[in-house]
Residue, then its C-alpha position, 0 to 999 in steps of 0.5 A: m126462537k130457542q123453545k121452537h129448536y127445542r120442540r124441534f129437537l124434543l120431537l125429533l128426540i121422539l121421533l128418533s124413539a119410536a123408529t129405533f124401537a120399531n126397526a129393531q131387529i129380532k134375529v129368528e134363533a136356534s137352541e140345543t138346549v131346546e131341541l134338546m129338551a123337547i127329545l128327552s121329552r119326545t123321548a120318553g113319551f110325552r104326547e104334546y112333543c111326538m106330533d113328529m110333523g118334520e117328515q125327515y127332521t123327526k126321522d133323523t131324530e127317530a134312527w137316532f133317539a130310539p136306541y135311548k128308550q130305556h136310558p135312565t134319564v128319559a125314564y125320571m123324564k117319566d117319572l117327572r111326569s107323573k109326580y109333577y105334571i112335567g110336560y108343555d111350557a114346563v119343558m119349554t121354561m125348562a129348556i131357554n135355563l139351560k146352556t151347553d158348552r157343548k161338553i155340560v149342561t147348567i142352569t142360567g137362572e134362579k129355580l124361582n123362575l122355573g116356575n111352580r111344577w119345578q120348585n119340588i124337584e130337585i136340579d142337582t139331581f135333573l142336572v145329572h140326568i140331563n148331562q148323562f143323557y146329554a153325553d150318553t145320546r152324543f146330543h151337540d154331535f146331533y145339534t152339530q150335524h143338522l146345522s145348516f137346517y137349521e139356517s135354512v129354516l131360520r131363513t125361510y121363517e125371516k124371510n115369510v113370517m118375520q114381515y107381518f110382525h110389527q114391533d111397534w105396534y104393541p106399546r101402540f096397542y097397549g099404553t105401556e113401554p114394554t122392559e122386555r127384549f123379545r126372542v123367536v125360537i123354532g122348536f123344530t120338535n114342536g111340531g103345532g106346540n107353540y110356548g112363550p116362556s119367559r125367563q129373569l137374568p141376574g142383570h139383565s132384562k127380561e127376555v120374552f120367547a115365542i119359541c114357535g113349533y116347526s112342521i111340514d105343511e101336507k099341501t106344499g111339503k114346506a114350512f112356512e111358506n106362507g107367513t101370515d099362516y104362522a104370523a098369527t102365532l108369533i103376534h100372540e105369544f108376544n102378547h101374552s108378555f102383556v096381558n099376563p101382567l095386568f091379570d096379576a093387578n087386576t085378580d080380583q075383577f078376574g078372577t070370579i069370572g075366570e073361573k065361573l068360564l073355565k067352569r062353564h067350559y072345562r073340558g075344552m079348556n083342560n083339553q089344552a091344559y088351560r086349568n086355571a081362572a089366570t090362563v084362561i082370561n090371559e089367554s082370550i084377551v090375547r086371542a081378542a088381541v091378536i084380532i085387533y092387531m090383524q085387524e090394523n095391520g093389514f090382513s085381509a079380511e079371509q084372514i081375520k075371519s079364519e083366525m075368529y071362528e079357529q077361536i071358535t072351535r078351541d070353545f072360546l066363544w065370547i072371542p066375538e062379543l072380546v074383540t068387539a071391547l076391544r075395539h071400542y079400548s083401540k078406538h078411545r085411546n083418548r077415554y082409555k090410555t092403557l089397556d089396564d083404564y079398560y080393564p073395568e070394560i072388559v070385566k063386563c063384557l064376560e060377565k054379560y057374555l054369560k049372563v046372554e049364555t046362561e038365559r040361552i040355556e034357560n029359556a031352551l030348559 
């Protein structure tokens, strides 16, 4: 009898733990430092931050910051881009490692957490420049004046997009529990750019961010109205926190195949700033995992097909084969407890794709 009660208690504990994880609310946020770094990069002419898809917000940004295009900090940022390739995700990585008390901008973490591109840059010099821009442009006033706008967009995103995000799917699919805290931030200046940086503050759990770009739909004149159109981006970014560490643990297996894929499809990958084997492999697995997520969470056949074709047009031509492989993994979890256990099969899948592609080319010649 006691043993029976113990089993019931243990089952209840497991169910409660699962429910707590599944129901953990992720609050969608705006970030002053994300806007600061994005707007500074836009003012410096970084093309990825000049998509200008925010209509009135873009107009407000241009009107406020256009007079500062010759600012010393803007010139400094252009120099960082030219010398150290600061741009794209490097901008957002710095943004999440900054904080402000409305008067001064400081850095929160360690320099090592900023990624390779920031390592040769003197951070104290950077902080002097960013604070000069922050003060001279009265940036906090700009941010404060748009708080009600930010809040309205966040509410729309929570209502229309977050309903498609099921956090409990990730540990079920990957077979490992997350050790990170998930955070969703809207990048109001980022347009179609989406980024997944992370940070590790001393004494805190690692934080994984999905920084989702803000854009107005040309047909509806609104943002985030059709939640399924944007859910794939959110689903995508959080897959990275599970997938990226697996490459690091399997570099010997994946390094060679990643280099081959990159060499064969260099132009398409390079145009998306995917310039090394790790990025190509991680992006491939994440994009295939998004399709599995959609299949297992009630998305329509048309939505799933659209996502598949979207990835093929982005030059991930091996996505159909990779989706098939991940679906096999998902259906045989009695054999594969974690995705890490299945990685040798993923290698075989990609090797087979390259072999077939090579044979097609040789046959044609």
